C-alpha positions, 0 to 999 in steps of 0.5 A: 026746784027738784034736782035729778040725777038723769043717769040714775033717774033719782031725785038728789035734792029739793031746793025749797026757797020760793013761796010761789010758783017758779016761772023762770029758770036760767042756767049758767054753765060756766060756774054751775049756777042757775037763777030761778024767779017766781010769780012774786018776782023773788029771784034766787041764785043757786050754786052747785056745791056738791063737790065741796060737800063731797070733800067735806064728807071725805074729810070727816070720814078721814078724821073719824078714821084717825080718831078711831085708830087713836082710840083703839091704840089707847085701849090696847095700851090700857090708857083707859082715862084718855080712851074714855075722854075720847069716847065722850068727845066722840059721843059713843055711849056703847064704846064708853060702856064697854070701856067702863066694863073693861076697867071694872074687870081689869082694875076692880071697882074702887080703882075704876071709880077713881079713874072715872072720877079723874076723867069726869071732874074735867069734862065739859058741861055738855059731855057731863050732861050726855053722861047722865043721859047715858047713865039713865039709859044704861041703868034700865038694864040690870047687866049694865047697871054696875057701870052706870052706877059706878060712873054716877058714883064717880061723878057725885064724889068728884063734882059738888052737887051745886056745880052739877045743878048748874052744869046739867040741864034737867038733872032732877028729872034725870034722877027721878027717871033713874030711881025706879030702876035703881030700886028694882036693881037693889031688890034684885040683889037683895033677893039673891 
């Protein structure tokens, strides 16, 4: 069943629940629903949920705007640990990277590692796993390797390896994928 916007002349949705051809369609205008039946005798009742979907999208946008404002406020107040936790929860690797870079500039490397450690020791397993994937991605570029390696260092200093193996799926493969880039970065530094 194809749903079209007649005014715009565009396809808005495809409802694909029938295995056979549809032979009957009945519309009920009172509650914006309709029934379809196919040649095998399978009937489906469909209900227009576009208003509910639009409300949900608007609600998500409003929640995101509130989170973005809260994150901006935390960064402005230099509450970097709370801000980093939010970027992890909001799954924003770019914001996390720029925040770590800002922490390095304003706090120095050792203090940055301490702050990162205080955040990373308390994160959920899924956020920890995402962090490892971000570290792997950031480490592919020399300019982003310092934040990547500081985050990695803070994790390794604050979470025992046994716990990491249990909490991060594919940890060994992620580490294997990071090694060539780390070696390349070390050689680049040694050549300076």
